[in-house]
N, C-alpha and C positions, 0 to 999 in steps of 0.2 A: 235431865234427860239428856241421853247421849243419844247419838246419831239414828244407831240401829232402834231403838225406842221409838224415837220419832218416824221412822219409816216405818214399822209396824202399826204403831197407833194411826199412821196416815190412810193404813188398808182396810182396817174393821173397826175403830174406835171413835165413832163421833163424840162422846165424851171426854176422852183427850185431845180430839181435834180442837174443840173447845175451850180447853184449860189449856193450850198452848199461847191465849192470847197473853199469859202473864209472863211469857218467857221472854228473855231477850232478843232483841232484834237481829242481833249478831249469831246466835244459834241457829235462827231458822234461815238465814241467810248463808249460813255454813251448809245446812241441811240443802238448800236450794240449789248452791253452787256444785255440792257433791252430787246429787241427783242431775245437773245438767251434764256434767263430768261425767258420767256415766254412761247416759244415753247419746252423747257425743262419740265416745269411745267404740260404742258398737254401731252407731252409724259409721262411723269412720271406717271400721273393719269392714262393714259390708260395701261401702264405697270402693277401698283398696282390692277385694276378691271382683267385686261387679265390675269394676272399670277392664280388668283383663277380660271378663266376659264379652264386652260390649266392644272392645278393641278389636278382638280376633278377627272379625268381617273386614275390618279397615287397615291394610296394613302399613299404609302411610303413617295414619294416626297412631298405630303400635308402634311403630320405630319413632316418632316423635317424642311419644309419652315416655319411653324408654331412656331417650336422652336427658329427660329432663326430670326424672322420676324424683330425684333428691330435691328437686325444687317443688316439685308439685304437692308431694305429699304434706309437707310443713305447713305450706299456706292454704292447703285444704283443711288442716285440721284447726287451724288458728280460725279461718274461716267460718267452719262448720260450729265450733265453738261459740264463737261469738254472736252468730246469727240465731242459734239454737238459747242460749242464753238471753239475747231480747226477747224473742219469741215468748218463750217461758215466764219472764218477766211481766210483760204486755198481757199475757194469758192470766196471768194470776191476780193482774191490778184490774182486768175487767171481771173476774169472777168477784173479787173483793167489793167491787159497784155494785153488782149485783145481789153479795149479801147485805149490804148494806138495806136494798130495799126489803130483803127479807127480815132484816132485822128491825126495821120499822114495822112492817106488817104484823110482825110477831109481839109487837110492844115489848122487845128486850133492850138490855143497854149494852153499848158498845160505841165504838169508833173505827173511822175506818183502819186505823192501824190494828184493831185487834182482830178485826175481818180479814184483814189481809193476812196475817200470819195463820188465820184459820184456813184460807183459802190456800195458801202456799202448801199445805197438808192434803187438803181435799182434793185437788187436781192429779196427786199422785196416780192413785190407781187408774182412773180413765187416762192419764197421759200413758201409763205402761199397756193398757189395752190398746189403745188406738196406736200405739207405736208398735205393738207385737203384730197388730192385723195389717199395718203398712205394707209389712214383708209379702202376704200374699193377696191382698188386692187395696186397691184406693176408692173409696167411696163416702160420698156427702153424708150416707148415712150412719158409719162407723161415727165420724167427726160428731153428727146431731146427737148420737147416743150418748159417747163420751162427756160431751156439753151437759145434757140432761143428768147423767150418773152425779156430774162434780155439783150440779145445782142442787141434786140430792142431798149428796154429803154435806152440803153446805146447811141445808133446812134442818138436816138431823143433828147436826153438831152445834147449829143457833139456838136449838131447843134447849140445850145446857147453858145458855148464858142467862146472868142475872135479869129478872125481870124489871119492867119500867116502876118505879113506885106511881103509887096510885094518886090522883088529883087530891084525895081528902087527905093525905098525909103530907102533901106540899105545903097546903094551905094552913094548915096547924102548926 
């Protein structure tokens, strides 16, 4: 699967989200880093244009920022990328842990590494929704709805994981 196919699968195909558990971790990490990079670039553009709007009211701060702009923007971009990456990986890991509970509840076979890969795709659409909503409003309910949507995606995707063998087959 190429990265565009992974993105498409992450938006609307729980069966393919479950199927990525057999992909290499390198392909999934490549997808996650590209997704984080795109989010970081959009946030950086918002920061760059929003910083001018905020500082128009404060002349001294505006002059100071104009003097160090060449230094401020590269560090801001790197800092934004690193923090967004850490946040996104922690979020994927948390939802993978939640998915382990769903996996046991639904009596499906899998390991943490499998559900981590599935969670990496399952967080894409909720992240995009909450990211887009953050431009207009900041609310706890948007974050809660995005988290619930991620859990729903995981629940649907785990439905396509193989079932646990029954106890009768183990004893035979």
